[in-house]
C-alpha positions in Angstrom: -5.1 -37.3 12.9 -5.7 -40.9 13.8 -6.3 -43.0 10.7 -8.0 -46.0 11.4 -8.9 -49.2 8.8 -7.0 -50.5 5.7 -9.1 -48.2 3.6 -8.5 -45.0 5.2 -6.5 -42.4 3.0 -4.2 -39.9 4.7 -4.6 -36.2 3.5 -1.7 -34.3 2.0 0.6 -32.9 4.8 0.4 -29.6 3.9 -3.3 -29.7 4.2 -3.1 -31.5 7.5 -0.9 -28.9 9.0 -2.9 -26.1 7.8 -0.6 -24.6 5.1 -2.3 -25.0 1.9 -5.9 -24.6 0.9 -5.8 -27.2 -2.1 -9.5 -26.2 -3.3 -8.6 -22.4 -3.4 -5.4 -23.3 -4.9 -7.0 -25.6 -7.8 -9.5 -22.7 -8.6 -6.5 -20.2 -9.0 -4.7 -22.8 -11.2 -7.6 -23.5 -13.5 -7.5 -19.8 -14.7 -4.3 -20.4 -16.2 -2.7 -16.9 -15.3 0.4 -16.4 -13.6 -0.4 -16.1 -9.8 0.6 -13.0 -7.6 1.9 -14.6 -4.4 2.2 -12.4 -1.3 3.6 -14.0 1.9 3.8 -12.1 5.2 5.9 -13.6 8.0 7.1 -12.5 11.2 10.1 -10.5 9.9 9.4 -9.7 6.0 6.8 -9.7 3.3 7.7 -11.8 0.2 6.1 -11.4 -3.2 6.9 -13.7 -6.2 5.1 -14.0 -9.6 4.5 -17.9 -9.9 3.8 -19.9 -13.0 2.3 -23.4 -12.6 4.0 -26.2 -14.3 3.6 -29.9 -14.4 7.2 -30.6 -12.5 6.2 -27.7 -10.0 5.7 -24.2 -9.6 8.2 -21.8 -11.3 9.1 -18.4 -9.9 9.4 -15.9 -12.8 9.8 -12.8 -10.7 10.5 -12.4 -6.8 11.4 -9.7 -4.4 10.8 -9.2 -0.6 10.5 -6.3 1.6 14.2 -6.6 2.8 15.2 -5.4 -0.5 13.6 -2.0 0.2 16.8 -0.8 2.3 19.1 -1.2 -0.8 16.7 1.7 -2.5 16.8 3.9 0.3 14.1 2.7 3.0 15.0 4.1 6.2 17.0 1.8 8.6 14.5 2.7 11.5 11.2 2.1 9.6 9.5 -1.3 9.7 9.8 -3.6 6.4 6.5 -5.5 7.5 4.3 -2.2 7.6 1.7 -1.2 5.1 3.9 1.3 3.1 6.5 -1.2 2.9 4.2 -3.8 1.5 2.9 -1.2 -1.0 6.6 -0.8 -2.0 7.3 -4.5 -2.1 4.5 -4.8 -4.5 5.7 -2.0 -6.7 8.8 -3.5 -7.0 7.3 -6.8 -8.0 5.1 -5.2 -10.5 8.5 -3.6 -12.0 10.3 -6.8 -12.2 7.3 -8.8 -13.3 6.7 -6.3 -16.3 10.5 -6.4 -17.2 10.0 -10.2 -17.3 7.2 -10.1 -19.8 4.3 -10.8 -17.4 1.7 -8.2 -17.7 -1.4 -9.7 -16.0 -1.8 -12.2 -12.8 -4.2 -13.2 -10.5 -3.7 -12.3 -6.6 -2.8 -15.5 -4.5 -3.1 -14.6 -0.7 -3.0 -18.1 0.8 -4.4 -18.6 4.2 -4.1 -14.8 5.0 -7.0 -13.0 6.3 -8.7 -10.8 3.5 -9.6 -7.8 5.5 -10.0 -4.5 3.7 -6.8 -2.6 3.6 -4.5 -4.9 5.2 -0.7 -5.5 3.8 -1.8 -8.1 1.4 -4.2 -5.5 -0.4 -1.2 -2.7 0.0 0.9 -4.9 -1.8 -1.8 -5.6 -4.5 -2.1 -1.6 -4.8 1.6 -1.6 -5.6 1.5 -4.0 -8.4 -1.4 -2.2 -9.9 0.5 1.3 -9.7 3.4 -0.4 -11.3 1.5 -1.1 -14.2 0.6 -5.1 -13.7 -2.9 -6.0 -14.2 -4.7 -8.0 -11.5 -8.5 -8.5 -11.1 -9.6 -6.6 -7.8 -12.3 -4.4 -5.9 -11.3 -0.8 -5.5 -13.2 -1.2 -1.9 -10.3 -3.6 -0.7 -7.2 -1.3 -1.4 -6.1 0.8 1.4 -6.4 4.4 1.7 -3.7 6.7 0.3 -2.6 8.2 3.6 -2.2 4.6 5.0 0.1 3.5 2.1 2.2 6.9 2.6 2.3 6.1 6.2 0.8 9.1 7.5 -0.6 7.0 10.1 2.9 6.0 11.2 4.8 9.2 10.9 4.7 12.3 8.8 8.4 12.1 7.7 7.5 8.4 6.4 5.5 10.0 3.5 8.7 11.4 1.8 10.4 8.2 2.3 7.8 6.5 0.6 7.8 8.5 -2.5 11.7 8.7 -2.7 11.9 4.8 -2.3 9.3 4.4 -5.0 11.2 6.9 -7.6 14.3 4.8 -6.9 12.7 1.4 -7.5 11.2 3.1 -10.9 14.7 4.3 -11.8 16.2 0.8 -11.2 13.7 -0.8 -13.5 14.1 1.5 -16.2 
């Protein structure tokens, strides 16, 4: 973006590069609740509980989908799928409860808010773990997608066994 004249002011770099919507961020921060941040990259899903502080955001709890392998997630199964997003959200919910956080607000960043997508699958996992987040029931994916029935029949048992191992690890 070319800026001309002595009275012009540059926008923040993260705004110019399309990485942060500061208007949406300010709305989330005004609520004074911890944010449940879900980011989906090309290789994994990262989920964090973040508190705002003047010095900068502080991460209270964090997990990513690569950690699912240590809980028994199959090596040949994707760590970016809807079921793995659900399990990542479930793991984050358990970690947040252990850290004393019982409510948060969802921060999806610049991700598309399509019904039933991976971000809302992670939201469903956090809700099932016991975390309270304001949401509408119609954005959550169906149970057969969360269990991986659309991928393969054997994935449903893997989802359940991984979920029980996450639950056992957090107890």
